[in-house]
VEXVEX-147780 format. One record per residue (C-alpha): y negated, x negated, z; residue number from 0. Coordinates in pm, whole numbers, plus 50000, padded with zeros to 5 digits. Layout:
// VEXVEX-147780
@v->Y | u->X | w->Z | pos->NUM $
...
END
This chain:
// VEXVEX-147780
@v->59960 | u->29791 | w->79355 | pos->0 $
@v->60168 | u->29916 | w->79072 | pos->1 $
@v->60289 | u->29790 | w->78721 | pos->2 $
@v->60026 | u->29910 | w->78476 | pos->3 $
@v->60179 | u->30030 | w->78138 | pos->4 $
@v->60036 | u->30059 | w->77800 | pos->5 $
@v->59969 | u->29863 | w->77588 | pos->6 $
@v->59977 | u->29539 | w->77719 | pos->7 $
@v->60278 | u->29312 | w->77793 | pos->8 $
@v->60551 | u->29401 | w->78069 | pos->9 $
@v->60770 | u->29138 | w->78203 | pos->10 $
@v->61139 | u->29121 | w->78298 | pos->11 $
@v->61030 | u->29075 | w->78641 | pos->12 $
@v->60827 | u->29397 | w->78611 | pos->13 $
@v->61126 | u->29585 | w->78510 | pos->14 $
@v->61343 | u->29423 | w->78796 | pos->15 $
@v->61075 | u->29510 | w->79058 | pos->16 $
@v->61059 | u->29879 | w->78930 | pos->17 $
@v->61422 | u->29893 | w->78937 | pos->18 $
@v->61534 | u->29720 | w->79258 | pos->19 $
@v->61238 | u->29754 | w->79474 | pos->20 $
@v->61125 | u->30099 | w->79358 | pos->21 $
@v->60794 | u->29952 | w->79229 | pos->22 $
@v->60525 | u->30225 | w->79132 | pos->23 $
@v->60408 | u->30249 | w->78770 | pos->24 $
@v->60082 | u->30384 | w->78645 | pos->25 $
@v->59959 | u->30415 | w->78296 | pos->26 $
@v->59658 | u->30209 | w->78160 | pos->27 $
@v->59338 | u->30412 | w->78277 | pos->28 $
@v->59150 | u->30243 | w->77971 | pos->29 $
@v->59018 | u->30545 | w->77762 | pos->30 $
@v->59119 | u->30343 | w->77437 | pos->31 $
@v->59479 | u->30369 | w->77541 | pos->32 $
@v->59470 | u->30750 | w->77623 | pos->33 $
@v->59281 | u->30801 | w->77282 | pos->34 $
@v->59567 | u->30611 | w->77093 | pos->35 $
@v->59833 | u->30841 | w->77245 | pos->36 $
@v->59630 | u->31153 | w->77183 | pos->37 $
@v->59568 | u->31048 | w->76834 | pos->38 $
@v->59919 | u->30984 | w->76736 | pos->39 $
@v->60009 | u->31322 | w->76876 | pos->40 $
@v->59727 | u->31480 | w->76702 | pos->41 $
@v->59832 | u->31324 | w->76361 | pos->42 $
@v->60186 | u->31458 | w->76399 | pos->43 $
@v->60040 | u->31806 | w->76445 | pos->44 $
@v->59813 | u->31759 | w->76137 | pos->45 $
@v->60105 | u->31675 | w->75924 | pos->46 $
@v->60290 | u->31965 | w->76057 | pos->47 $
@v->60003 | u->32204 | w->75991 | pos->48 $
@v->60003 | u->32054 | w->75623 | pos->49 $
@v->60358 | u->32099 | w->75578 | pos->50 $
@v->60428 | u->31718 | w->75599 | pos->51 $
@v->60808 | u->31591 | w->75547 | pos->52 $
@v->60885 | u->31397 | w->75859 | pos->53 $
@v->61220 | u->31266 | w->75947 | pos->54 $
@v->61361 | u->31411 | w->76273 | pos->55 $
@v->61079 | u->31676 | w->76285 | pos->56 $
@v->61109 | u->31880 | w->75977 | pos->57 $
@v->61453 | u->31750 | w->75884 | pos->58 $
@v->61801 | u->31722 | w->76055 | pos->59 $
@v->61903 | u->31383 | w->76223 | pos->60 $
@v->62084 | u->31109 | w->76072 | pos->61 $
@v->62301 | u->31201 | w->75779 | pos->62 $
@v->62137 | u->31540 | w->75807 | pos->63 $
@v->61811 | u->31406 | w->75701 | pos->64 $
@v->61859 | u->31578 | w->75358 | pos->65 $
@v->61867 | u->31928 | w->75549 | pos->66 $
@v->61532 | u->32094 | w->75596 | pos->67 $
@v->61441 | u->32249 | w->75914 | pos->68 $
@v->61239 | u->32586 | w->75883 | pos->69 $
@v->60886 | u->32591 | w->76049 | pos->70 $
@v->61014 | u->32835 | w->76341 | pos->71 $
@v->61279 | u->32616 | w->76435 | pos->72 $
@v->61088 | u->32285 | w->76462 | pos->73 $
@v->61016 | u->32336 | w->76822 | pos->74 $
@v->61392 | u->32390 | w->76910 | pos->75 $
@v->61498 | u->32072 | w->76723 | pos->76 $
@v->61424 | u->31828 | w->76996 | pos->77 $
@v->61585 | u->32022 | w->77252 | pos->78 $
@v->61904 | u->32042 | w->77035 | pos->79 $
@v->61902 | u->31687 | w->76997 | pos->80 $
@v->61889 | u->31619 | w->77372 | pos->81 $
@v->62189 | u->31857 | w->77409 | pos->82 $
@v->62436 | u->31769 | w->77153 | pos->83 $
@v->62414 | u->31402 | w->77267 | pos->84 $
@v->62505 | u->31510 | w->77605 | pos->85 $
@v->62858 | u->31366 | w->77567 | pos->86 $
@v->62875 | u->31025 | w->77734 | pos->87 $
@v->63171 | u->30932 | w->77933 | pos->88 $
@v->63290 | u->30651 | w->78167 | pos->89 $
@v->63126 | u->30551 | w->78509 | pos->90 $
@v->62762 | u->30640 | w->78585 | pos->91 $
@v->62502 | u->30344 | w->78588 | pos->92 $
@v->62381 | u->30307 | w->78935 | pos->93 $
@v->62058 | u->30413 | w->79044 | pos->94 $
@v->61896 | u->30074 | w->79000 | pos->95 $
@v->62024 | u->30029 | w->78656 | pos->96 $
@v->61921 | u->30389 | w->78550 | pos->97 $
@v->61559 | u->30294 | w->78669 | pos->98 $
@v->61544 | u->29985 | w->78473 | pos->99 $
@v->61663 | u->30205 | w->78167 | pos->100 $
@v->61405 | u->30450 | w->78227 | pos->101 $
@v->61119 | u->30209 | w->78274 | pos->102 $
@v->61213 | u->30017 | w->77954 | pos->103 $
@v->61193 | u->30347 | w->77776 | pos->104 $
@v->60854 | u->30413 | w->77905 | pos->105 $
@v->60731 | u->30067 | w->77838 | pos->106 $
@v->60821 | u->30123 | w->77450 | pos->107 $
@v->60657 | u->30467 | w->77438 | pos->108 $
@v->60353 | u->30313 | w->77579 | pos->109 $
@v->60299 | u->30093 | w->77266 | pos->110 $
@v->60127 | u->30375 | w->77099 | pos->111 $
@v->60339 | u->30433 | w->76802 | pos->112 $
@v->60568 | u->30711 | w->76902 | pos->113 $
@v->60362 | u->31023 | w->76854 | pos->114 $
@v->60436 | u->31142 | w->77198 | pos->115 $
@v->60205 | u->31344 | w->77430 | pos->116 $
@v->60042 | u->31227 | w->77748 | pos->117 $
@v->60231 | u->31482 | w->77933 | pos->118 $
@v->60563 | u->31323 | w->77853 | pos->119 $
@v->60433 | u->30982 | w->77971 | pos->120 $
@v->60306 | u->31152 | w->78277 | pos->121 $
@v->60647 | u->31319 | w->78344 | pos->122 $
@v->60828 | u->30985 | w->78316 | pos->123 $
@v->60583 | u->30834 | w->78553 | pos->124 $
@v->60610 | u->31110 | w->78796 | pos->125 $
@v->61006 | u->31052 | w->78792 | pos->126 $
@v->60989 | u->30696 | w->78848 | pos->127 $
@v->60724 | u->30709 | w->79116 | pos->128 $
@v->60902 | u->30982 | w->79311 | pos->129 $
@v->61247 | u->30822 | w->79255 | pos->130 $
@v->61386 | u->31111 | w->79063 | pos->131 $
@v->61637 | u->30893 | w->78865 | pos->132 $
@v->61857 | u->31002 | w->78556 | pos->133 $
@v->62241 | u->31012 | w->78594 | pos->134 $
@v->62357 | u->30827 | w->78295 | pos->135 $
@v->62703 | u->30767 | w->78153 | pos->136 $
@v->62781 | u->30410 | w->78066 | pos->137 $
@v->62981 | u->30490 | w->77755 | pos->138 $
@v->62883 | u->30634 | w->77425 | pos->139 $
@v->62603 | u->30396 | w->77257 | pos->140 $
@v->62686 | u->30172 | w->76950 | pos->141 $
@v->62333 | u->30032 | w->76982 | pos->142 $
@v->62190 | u->30190 | w->76654 | pos->143 $
@v->62050 | u->30449 | w->76601 | pos->144 $
@v->61937 | u->30323 | w->76942 | pos->145 $
@v->62099 | u->30433 | w->77269 | pos->146 $
@v->62098 | u->30803 | w->77153 | pos->147 $
@v->62363 | u->30915 | w->77393 | pos->148 $
@v->62254 | u->30736 | w->77720 | pos->149 $
@v->61886 | u->30813 | w->77673 | pos->150 $
@v->61957 | u->31171 | w->77586 | pos->151 $
@v->62019 | u->31220 | w->77962 | pos->152 $
@v->61672 | u->31091 | w->78055 | pos->153 $
@v->61511 | u->31317 | w->77786 | pos->154 $
@v->61701 | u->31609 | w->77917 | pos->155 $
@v->61588 | u->31567 | w->78262 | pos->156 $
@v->61240 | u->31572 | w->78175 | pos->157 $
@v->61287 | u->31940 | w->78069 | pos->158 $
@v->61491 | u->32025 | w->78375 | pos->159 $
@v->61847 | u->31996 | w->78247 | pos->160 $
@v->62133 | u->31781 | w->78371 | pos->161 $
@v->62153 | u->31561 | w->78706 | pos->162 $
@v->61950 | u->31322 | w->78864 | pos->163 $
@v->61961 | u->31111 | w->79166 | pos->164 $
@v->61723 | u->31203 | w->79424 | pos->165 $
@v->61667 | u->31142 | w->79811 | pos->166 $
@v->62025 | u->31020 | w->79836 | pos->167 $
@v->62201 | u->31310 | w->79648 | pos->168 $
@v->62322 | u->31400 | w->79306 | pos->169 $
@v->62141 | u->31714 | w->79223 | pos->170 $
@v->62015 | u->31906 | w->78912 | pos->171 $
@v->61688 | u->31787 | w->78743 | pos->172 $
@v->61558 | u->32147 | w->78793 | pos->173 $
@v->61623 | u->32121 | w->79187 | pos->174 $
@v->61435 | u->31785 | w->79213 | pos->175 $
@v->61146 | u->31895 | w->79008 | pos->176 $
@v->61137 | u->32235 | w->79206 | pos->177 $
@v->61130 | u->32028 | w->79526 | pos->178 $
@v->60806 | u->31858 | w->79416 | pos->179 $
@v->60652 | u->32189 | w->79269 | pos->180 $
@v->60677 | u->32034 | w->78940 | pos->181 $
@v->60735 | u->32192 | w->78608 | pos->182 $
@v->60978 | u->32081 | w->78335 | pos->183 $
@v->60794 | u->31987 | w->78025 | pos->184 $
@v->60847 | u->32121 | w->77658 | pos->185 $
@v->60949 | u->31861 | w->77437 | pos->186 $
@v->60695 | u->31853 | w->77141 | pos->187 $
@v->60821 | u->31780 | w->76767 | pos->188 $
@v->60952 | u->31415 | w->76758 | pos->189 $
@v->60969 | u->31375 | w->77129 | pos->190 $
@v->61332 | u->31415 | w->77171 | pos->191 $
@v->61378 | u->31162 | w->76898 | pos->192 $
@v->61112 | u->30930 | w->77053 | pos->193 $
@v->61281 | u->30933 | w->77392 | pos->194 $
@v->61623 | u->30870 | w->77256 | pos->195 $
@v->61613 | u->30663 | w->76935 | pos->196 $
@v->61529 | u->30328 | w->77080 | pos->197 $
@v->61688 | u->30033 | w->77254 | pos->198 $
@v->61599 | u->30115 | w->77619 | pos->199 $
@v->61944 | u->30129 | w->77778 | pos->200 $
@v->62051 | u->29783 | w->77648 | pos->201 $
@v->61701 | u->29626 | w->77702 | pos->202 $
@v->61687 | u->29750 | w->78088 | pos->203 $
@v->62045 | u->29610 | w->78156 | pos->204 $
@v->61931 | u->29285 | w->77983 | pos->205 $
@v->61630 | u->29266 | w->78223 | pos->206 $
@v->61865 | u->29279 | w->78519 | pos->207 $
@v->62122 | u->29050 | w->78369 | pos->208 $
@v->61847 | u->28786 | w->78319 | pos->209 $
@v->61748 | u->28799 | w->78661 | pos->210 $
@v->62097 | u->28749 | w->78804 | pos->211 $
@v->62181 | u->28470 | w->78564 | pos->212 $
@v->61868 | u->28305 | w->78690 | pos->213 $
@v->61974 | u->28289 | w->79036 | pos->214 $
@v->62330 | u->28232 | w->78954 | pos->215 $
@v->62256 | u->27899 | w->78778 | pos->216 $
@v->62056 | u->27785 | w->79087 | pos->217 $
@v->62321 | u->27882 | w->79320 | pos->218 $
@v->62607 | u->27714 | w->79110 | pos->219 $
@v->62394 | u->27395 | w->79115 | pos->220 $
@v->62363 | u->27413 | w->79494 | pos->221 $
@v->62742 | u->27488 | w->79524 | pos->222 $
@v->62827 | u->27173 | w->79290 | pos->223 $
@v->62621 | u->26962 | w->79558 | pos->224 $
@v->62834 | u->27097 | w->79838 | pos->225 $
@v->63148 | u->27040 | w->79653 | pos->226 $
@v->63041 | u->26684 | w->79535 | pos->227 $
@v->62983 | u->26600 | w->79922 | pos->228 $
@v->63306 | u->26760 | w->80037 | pos->229 $
@v->63506 | u->26573 | w->79754 | pos->230 $
@v->63329 | u->26233 | w->79846 | pos->231 $
@v->63175 | u->26260 | w->79514 | pos->232 $
@v->62977 | u->25983 | w->79327 | pos->233 $
@v->62605 | u->26076 | w->79338 | pos->234 $
@v->62514 | u->25816 | w->79059 | pos->235 $
@v->62663 | u->26064 | w->78809 | pos->236 $
@v->62334 | u->26248 | w->78818 | pos->237 $
@v->62116 | u->25946 | w->78770 | pos->238 $
@v->61759 | u->25995 | w->78638 | pos->239 $
@v->61794 | u->25736 | w->78373 | pos->240 $
@v->62128 | u->25868 | w->78263 | pos->241 $
@v->62005 | u->26199 | w->78215 | pos->242 $
@v->61697 | u->26068 | w->78024 | pos->243 $
@v->61924 | u->25955 | w->77766 | pos->244 $
@v->62039 | u->26298 | w->77675 | pos->245 $
@v->61722 | u->26497 | w->77715 | pos->246 $
@v->61826 | u->26853 | w->77707 | pos->247 $
@v->61525 | u->27017 | w->77959 | pos->248 $
@v->61761 | u->27258 | w->78133 | pos->249 $
@v->62029 | u->27008 | w->78169 | pos->250 $
@v->61784 | u->26760 | w->78298 | pos->251 $
@v->61663 | u->27013 | w->78563 | pos->252 $
@v->62023 | u->27093 | w->78684 | pos->253 $
@v->62071 | u->26713 | w->78736 | pos->254 $
@v->61748 | u->26661 | w->78914 | pos->255 $
@v->61820 | u->26963 | w->79171 | pos->256 $
@v->62154 | u->26794 | w->79248 | pos->257 $
@v->62000 | u->26463 | w->79273 | pos->258 $
@v->61772 | u->26587 | w->79530 | pos->259 $
@v->62045 | u->26742 | w->79710 | pos->260 $
@v->62255 | u->26423 | w->79713 | pos->261 $
@v->61978 | u->26167 | w->79775 | pos->262 $
@v->62052 | u->26095 | w->80134 | pos->263 $
@v->62428 | u->26117 | w->80127 | pos->264 $
@v->62497 | u->25771 | w->80158 | pos->265 $
@v->62727 | u->25714 | w->80455 | pos->266 $
@v->63030 | u->25900 | w->80334 | pos->267 $
@v->63274 | u->25650 | w->80179 | pos->268 $
@v->63330 | u->25734 | w->79817 | pos->269 $
@v->63645 | u->25806 | w->79625 | pos->270 $
@v->63837 | u->25514 | w->79487 | pos->271 $
@v->63773 | u->25717 | w->79148 | pos->272 $
@v->63502 | u->25531 | w->78949 | pos->273 $
@v->63430 | u->25867 | w->78778 | pos->274 $
@v->63466 | u->26222 | w->78930 | pos->275 $
@v->63651 | u->26490 | w->78751 | pos->276 $
@v->63454 | u->26709 | w->78483 | pos->277 $
@v->63407 | u->26998 | w->78701 | pos->278 $
@v->63189 | u->26784 | w->78922 | pos->279 $
@v->63049 | u->26504 | w->78691 | pos->280 $
@v->62954 | u->26746 | w->78399 | pos->281 $
@v->62827 | u->27032 | w->78606 | pos->282 $
@v->62466 | u->26951 | w->78469 | pos->283 $
@v->62607 | u->26969 | w->78111 | pos->284 $
@v->62784 | u->27301 | w->78188 | pos->285 $
@v->62515 | u->27477 | w->78399 | pos->286 $
@v->62247 | u->27310 | w->78189 | pos->287 $
@v->62343 | u->27509 | w->77870 | pos->288 $
@v->62251 | u->27834 | w->78021 | pos->289 $
@v->61934 | u->27680 | w->78178 | pos->290 $
@v->61823 | u->27563 | w->77840 | pos->291 $
@v->61909 | u->27897 | w->77683 | pos->292 $
@v->61709 | u->28106 | w->77931 | pos->293 $
@v->61359 | u->28069 | w->77785 | pos->294 $
@v->61484 | u->28194 | w->77453 | pos->295 $
@v->61676 | u->28479 | w->77632 | pos->296 $
@v->61357 | u->28550 | w->77813 | pos->297 $
@v->61137 | u->28564 | w->77488 | pos->298 $
@v->61380 | u->28776 | w->77283 | pos->299 $
@v->61434 | u->29035 | w->77568 | pos->300 $
@v->61055 | u->29077 | w->77651 | pos->301 $
@v->60991 | u->29112 | w->77262 | pos->302 $
@v->61229 | u->29400 | w->77251 | pos->303 $
@v->61084 | u->29538 | w->77593 | pos->304 $
@v->60725 | u->29536 | w->77469 | pos->305 $
@v->60819 | u->29671 | w->77121 | pos->306 $
@v->60805 | u->30028 | w->76966 | pos->307 $
@v->61158 | u->30048 | w->76893 | pos->308 $
@v->61218 | u->30427 | w->76775 | pos->309 $
@v->61193 | u->30588 | w->76432 | pos->310 $
@v->60985 | u->30673 | w->76261 | pos->311 $
@v->60672 | u->30505 | w->76386 | pos->312 $
@v->60332 | u->30679 | w->76377 | pos->313 $
@v->60064 | u->30461 | w->76206 | pos->314 $
@v->59753 | u->30664 | w->76298 | pos->315 $
@v->59505 | u->30385 | w->76143 | pos->316 $
@v->59677 | u->30396 | w->75823 | pos->317 $
@v->59756 | u->30778 | w->75829 | pos->318 $
@v->60109 | u->30707 | w->75774 | pos->319 $
@v->60465 | u->30791 | w->75911 | pos->320 $
@v->60665 | u->30471 | w->75888 | pos->321 $
@v->61031 | u->30521 | w->75837 | pos->322 $
@v->61262 | u->30224 | w->75934 | pos->323 $
@v->61507 | u->30085 | w->76157 | pos->324 $
@v->61353 | u->29929 | w->76486 | pos->325 $
@v->61621 | u->30103 | w->76699 | pos->326 $
@v->61888 | u->29836 | w->76578 | pos->327 $
@v->61943 | u->29645 | w->76867 | pos->328 $
@v->62095 | u->29314 | w->76726 | pos->329 $
@v->61841 | u->29084 | w->76927 | pos->330 $
@v->61982 | u->29216 | w->77261 | pos->331 $
@v->62330 | u->29219 | w->77129 | pos->332 $
@v->62294 | u->28845 | w->77059 | pos->333 $
@v->62118 | u->28759 | w->77394 | pos->334 $
@v->62390 | u->28952 | w->77586 | pos->335 $
@v->62699 | u->28822 | w->77380 | pos->336 $
@v->62569 | u->28462 | w->77447 | pos->337 $
@v->62456 | u->28520 | w->77802 | pos->338 $
@v->62811 | u->28639 | w->77900 | pos->339 $
@v->62975 | u->28353 | w->77734 | pos->340 $
@v->62750 | u->28104 | w->77943 | pos->341 $
@v->62799 | u->28285 | w->78261 | pos->342 $
@v->63195 | u->28292 | w->78216 | pos->343 $
@v->63168 | u->27914 | w->78149 | pos->344 $
@v->63002 | u->27870 | w->78500 | pos->345 $
@v->63298 | u->28087 | w->78651 | pos->346 $
@v->63531 | u->27847 | w->78492 | pos->347 $
@v->63346 | u->27552 | w->78623 | pos->348 $
@v->63339 | u->27704 | w->78988 | pos->349 $
@v->63704 | u->27784 | w->78968 | pos->350 $
@v->63792 | u->27420 | w->78864 | pos->351 $
@v->63577 | u->27307 | w->79178 | pos->352 $
@v->63787 | u->27552 | w->79403 | pos->353 $
@v->64109 | u->27434 | w->79281 | pos->354 $
@v->63998 | u->27048 | w->79353 | pos->355 $
@v->63899 | u->27174 | w->79696 | pos->356 $
@v->64226 | u->27326 | w->79790 | pos->357 $
@v->64495 | u->27090 | w->79668 | pos->358 $
@v->64560 | u->26767 | w->79879 | pos->359 $
@v->64633 | u->26577 | w->79564 | pos->360 $
@v->64263 | u->26601 | w->79468 | pos->361 $
@v->64053 | u->26671 | w->79777 | pos->362 $
@v->64037 | u->26326 | w->79930 | pos->363 $
@v->64182 | u->26403 | w->80265 | pos->364 $
@v->64079 | u->26733 | w->80343 | pos->365 $
@v->64328 | u->26971 | w->80498 | pos->366 $
@v->64543 | u->27187 | w->80268 | pos->367 $
@v->64343 | u->27505 | w->80150 | pos->368 $
@v->64071 | u->27395 | w->80349 | pos->369 $
@v->64218 | u->27519 | w->80671 | pos->370 $
@v->64025 | u->27433 | w->80972 | pos->371 $
@v->64312 | u->27548 | w->81221 | pos->372 $
@v->64362 | u->27301 | w->81516 | pos->373 $
@v->64657 | u->27099 | w->81589 | pos->374 $
@v->64962 | u->27308 | w->81671 | pos->375 $
@v->64830 | u->27590 | w->81460 | pos->376 $
@v->64821 | u->27447 | w->81136 | pos->377 $
@v->65177 | u->27536 | w->81009 | pos->378 $
@v->65099 | u->27922 | w->81020 | pos->379 $
@v->64734 | u->27899 | w->80873 | pos->380 $
@v->64660 | u->27906 | w->80508 | pos->381 $
@v->64293 | u->27879 | w->80485 | pos->382 $
@v->64147 | u->27969 | w->80141 | pos->383 $
@v->64489 | u->27988 | w->79957 | pos->384 $
@v->64483 | u->28368 | w->79871 | pos->385 $
@v->64116 | u->28329 | w->79781 | pos->386 $
@v->64152 | u->28066 | w->79537 | pos->387 $
@v->64425 | u->28310 | w->79373 | pos->388 $
@v->64161 | u->28569 | w->79367 | pos->389 $
@v->63913 | u->28308 | w->79220 | pos->390 $
@v->64159 | u->28253 | w->78948 | pos->391 $
@v->64196 | u->28615 | w->78866 | pos->392 $
@v->63823 | u->28691 | w->78853 | pos->393 $
@v->63751 | u->28383 | w->78636 | pos->394 $
@v->64040 | u->28500 | w->78386 | pos->395 $
@v->63891 | u->28842 | w->78364 | pos->396 $
@v->63563 | u->28712 | w->78312 | pos->397 $
@v->63670 | u->28461 | w->78030 | pos->398 $
@v->63841 | u->28756 | w->77884 | pos->399 $
@v->63543 | u->28952 | w->77834 | pos->400 $
@v->63375 | u->28697 | w->77606 | pos->401 $
@v->63454 | u->28832 | w->77252 | pos->402 $
@v->63125 | u->28908 | w->77108 | pos->403 $
@v->63070 | u->29285 | w->77107 | pos->404 $
@v->62821 | u->29262 | w->76804 | pos->405 $
@v->63112 | u->29161 | w->76566 | pos->406 $
@v->63278 | u->29497 | w->76630 | pos->407 $
@v->63033 | u->29722 | w->76446 | pos->408 $
@v->63182 | u->30040 | w->76314 | pos->409 $
@v->63046 | u->30256 | w->76066 | pos->410 $
@v->62974 | u->30602 | w->76201 | pos->411 $
@v->62777 | u->30923 | w->76166 | pos->412 $
@v->62904 | u->31003 | w->75808 | pos->413 $
@v->62825 | u->30637 | w->75715 | pos->414 $
@v->62461 | u->30680 | w->75786 | pos->415 $
@v->62490 | u->30433 | w->76080 | pos->416 $
@v->62710 | u->30209 | w->75874 | pos->417 $
@v->62619 | u->29876 | w->76060 | pos->418 $
@v->62540 | u->29907 | w->76429 | pos->419 $
@v->62466 | u->29642 | w->76691 | pos->420 $
@v->62705 | u->29720 | w->76976 | pos->421 $
@v->62401 | u->29586 | w->77193 | pos->422 $
@v->62473 | u->29836 | w->77477 | pos->423 $
@v->62844 | u->29723 | w->77500 | pos->424 $
@v->62745 | u->29373 | w->77505 | pos->425 $
@v->62500 | u->29429 | w->77796 | pos->426 $
@v->62771 | u->29626 | w->77991 | pos->427 $
@v->63011 | u->29333 | w->77923 | pos->428 $
@v->62748 | u->29077 | w->78056 | pos->429 $
@v->62703 | u->29286 | w->78366 | pos->430 $
@v->63069 | u->29298 | w->78444 | pos->431 $
@v->63105 | u->28897 | w->78360 | pos->432 $
@v->62814 | u->28846 | w->78610 | pos->433 $
@v->62983 | u->29065 | w->78856 | pos->434 $
@v->63320 | u->28864 | w->78817 | pos->435 $
@v->63125 | u->28531 | w->78811 | pos->436 $
@v->62914 | u->28642 | w->79129 | pos->437 $
@v->63257 | u->28699 | w->79314 | pos->438 $
@v->63385 | u->28360 | w->79204 | pos->439 $
@v->63036 | u->28195 | w->79328 | pos->440 $
@v->63086 | u->28373 | w->79668 | pos->441 $
@v->63427 | u->28249 | w->79723 | pos->442 $
@v->63347 | u->27876 | w->79623 | pos->443 $
@v->63027 | u->27865 | w->79810 | pos->444 $
@v->63215 | u->27952 | w->80116 | pos->445 $
@v->63483 | u->27697 | w->80036 | pos->446 $
@v->63206 | u->27412 | w->79952 | pos->447 $
@v->63042 | u->27496 | w->80289 | pos->448 $
@v->63372 | u->27476 | w->80470 | pos->449 $
@v->63467 | u->27147 | w->80293 | pos->450 $
@v->63143 | u->26994 | w->80419 | pos->451 $
@v->63190 | u->27134 | w->80776 | pos->452 $
@v->63539 | u->26985 | w->80774 | pos->453 $
@v->63407 | u->26624 | w->80677 | pos->454 $
@v->63163 | u->26618 | w->80962 | pos->455 $
@v->63447 | u->26754 | w->81187 | pos->456 $
@v->63664 | u->26470 | w->81084 | pos->457 $
@v->63404 | u->26228 | w->81171 | pos->458 $
@v->63354 | u->26111 | w->80814 | pos->459 $
@v->62994 | u->26238 | w->80782 | pos->460 $
@v->62702 | u->26324 | w->81027 | pos->461 $
@v->62502 | u->26615 | w->80962 | pos->462 $
@v->62178 | u->26419 | w->80970 | pos->463 $
@v->62304 | u->26193 | w->80673 | pos->464 $
@v->62294 | u->26500 | w->80448 | pos->465 $
@v->61969 | u->26541 | w->80239 | pos->466 $
@v->61711 | u->26764 | w->80400 | pos->467 $
@v->61758 | u->27044 | w->80130 | pos->468 $
@v->62147 | u->27037 | w->80211 | pos->469 $
@v->62079 | u->27050 | w->80583 | pos->470 $
@v->61850 | u->27335 | w->80558 | pos->471 $
@v->62086 | u->27542 | w->80343 | pos->472 $
@v->62395 | u->27435 | w->80563 | pos->473 $
@v->62197 | u->27596 | w->80871 | pos->474 $
@v->62097 | u->27910 | w->80692 | pos->475 $
@v->62440 | u->27963 | w->80566 | pos->476 $
@v->62608 | u->27903 | w->80897 | pos->477 $
@v->62455 | u->28244 | w->81009 | pos->478 $
@v->62629 | u->28421 | w->80705 | pos->479 $
@v->62986 | u->28260 | w->80732 | pos->480 $
@v->63187 | u->28168 | w->81042 | pos->481 $
@v->63399 | u->27856 | w->80976 | pos->482 $
@v->63738 | u->27964 | w->80873 | pos->483 $
@v->63995 | u->27840 | w->81173 | pos->484 $
@v->64247 | u->28115 | w->81216 | pos->485 $
@v->64344 | u->28308 | w->80916 | pos->486 $
@v->64151 | u->28629 | w->80896 | pos->487 $
@v->64089 | u->28905 | w->80614 | pos->488 $
@v->63805 | u->28787 | w->80417 | pos->489 $
@v->63753 | u->29091 | w->80198 | pos->490 $
@v->63446 | u->29210 | w->80364 | pos->491 $
@v->63276 | u->28875 | w->80416 | pos->492 $
@v->63337 | u->28814 | w->80037 | pos->493 $
@v->63178 | u->29156 | w->79946 | pos->494 $
@v->62884 | u->29072 | w->80179 | pos->495 $
@v->62861 | u->28742 | w->80024 | pos->496 $
@v->62839 | u->28891 | w->79669 | pos->497 $
@v->62596 | u->29139 | w->79790 | pos->498 $
@v->62363 | u->28848 | w->79925 | pos->499 $
@v->62389 | u->28681 | w->79594 | pos->500 $
@v->62292 | u->28981 | w->79411 | pos->501 $
@v->61999 | u->29008 | w->79661 | pos->502 $
@v->61896 | u->28650 | w->79603 | pos->503 $
@v->61936 | u->28603 | w->79960 | pos->504 $
@v->61892 | u->28232 | w->79999 | pos->505 $
@v->61601 | u->28030 | w->79887 | pos->506 $
@v->61711 | u->27748 | w->79648 | pos->507 $
@v->61500 | u->27497 | w->79445 | pos->508 $
@v->61251 | u->27691 | w->79266 | pos->509 $
@v->61192 | u->27941 | w->79556 | pos->510 $
@v->61282 | u->27710 | w->79831 | pos->511 $
@v->61045 | u->27697 | w->80129 | pos->512 $
@v->61001 | u->27356 | w->80284 | pos->513 $
@v->61147 | u->27368 | w->80628 | pos->514 $
@v->61222 | u->27079 | w->80884 | pos->515 $
@v->61580 | u->27008 | w->80919 | pos->516 $
@v->61726 | u->27152 | w->81211 | pos->517 $
@v->62056 | u->27029 | w->81415 | pos->518 $
@v->62378 | u->27166 | w->81317 | pos->519 $
@v->62567 | u->27350 | w->81569 | pos->520 $
END
C-alpha cells in the first residue's frame, strides 16, 4: 500500500503517515495524469522556443522581474535560485517534520499546474520512498513568496547538493544518491521556482500540528475526568440537558466524554461546594473551543495542501501562463496562530488543575503535593512540588508564544514582498506551544492518576466504583507510571510520558477499544 498522489485529494492523515510512519508514496498511474504533467512541461518548452516572456524563467526573481535573462543562461537560472536561498539558520527540522514538508511540496506539484517534468516528480518520490530526507533549517521564511529558503534545501538535494538524513546519518545528498546508484536531476526552466515558491513548509508543519492537537484535546479531557475524581468533583456539572442548552458541538462532545468517564463514580462523597472551581467545571467550555475549531482547521489545511500554490501557474488548456500570488500563506498563518492560542489555553487549564491537586486548601483531603509517602517518611518527601513549578514554567512559556505571528508582516525584497504572511513562523510557534503543552499534560496526567490512587488508598473510593473507561485507563497507565511514594527524579519519566503522548500511546474516546475492566493492583 502507498499514498497515491495526483491529482486526487490527500488528507492530513496521509501526510502524517508519510512523515511519522515512513509510508510509501506513488504517482497516479492514470495515463491522463501523466499526460497532464507532460503537457505542462511541453507548453513551457514551446513558449521558450517562441521567445515567450515568463516570470522566473526568462526574467530575474522577485523585484528583479524587470531584468531579462539571456537564452543561454535560462538553464542556469533555477540552479542559482536554489543556491542563493541556501541561507537558512536556526535549528534544523527533525527528520519527520522534513518528510512532512517534502510530502506537502510533492502534493502541490501533482496538481498539474506547475510545469514540472515527470523526472522531478519521480526524484521526489524516490527520496521519500528511500528515506533520503532533506536537512532543512527552521528559520528564514516570511511565508510569501512562499517558503523559499526552507524549500531551497529540498530543491538543492534533488540536484545532489547540500545535506540529507539517510540511514541514521547526516551526509551529502550526492553521497546518498550515489549509494543508490541514482543520478541527480537537472532542473528544467521554472523547476527551481516550482519547488520553492509555495507554502509546503508551513503546510507540512500544520498537518503535524493538527494531529497532535486532536490527540491532546482528547487526553486533556481524560485528564480532567481523573482530576474531577481526585478532587471529589461534582459529575452533574457535565449533565446532558445542561449542555443541550448551549449547543456548541465540540463543547458538547467534551462534556459527553467526561460524562461517560464519571457515570459510575457515585460512591465518593462530594465536596461541600455546590460548584467546582472553573478549571474542572468549565473544562468542556475551554477544551471545546479547540474541538469546535478543528473541522474548520482541517478544511483550511487540506485546501492548502491540495492546492497549486506556486507562481506562475501553467494553464495548458487556455494556453496561458498565470501570474499571481498563490504562494501567500495567510490561511495557514491564521490556522496556526489560532490553534496555538487554543492549545495554550489548554495548558493553562491543566496548570490550574495541577495547582488544585497540590494545595491542601483546595484538594479535599489529599496529602500535600500528592506525596504518597508512608507515615514516618512524610516530613522529608515532597511529591510533585517541583513538577508543579515546572508545569507553571512550561505554561507561562506557552502563553508567551501566543502573539499572532501574522500581524508582524515585514516589507522585504526591495518592497516587492511588501505584505507577507509569516505563516511558517506561526507554524513553528504552534509546534513549540504544542511541545510545552504536552509537557504540562504529561505532568498533570501523572498527578491526576496519583490523586485517584490516593483516594483508593485512603479508602474513600473502590477501584470498582470507577467507570469502565476510567478503570481501563487506570490499569493501562499503571504500566507507564509507578506511584510516587519516596521522592525520586522524574525528568526521564516525564520525557518518556511526553514521548508517549506524541506517539498517541493510549487509546482514548474516539480510538478506544472496548475491553473488560480488570482488577487494580
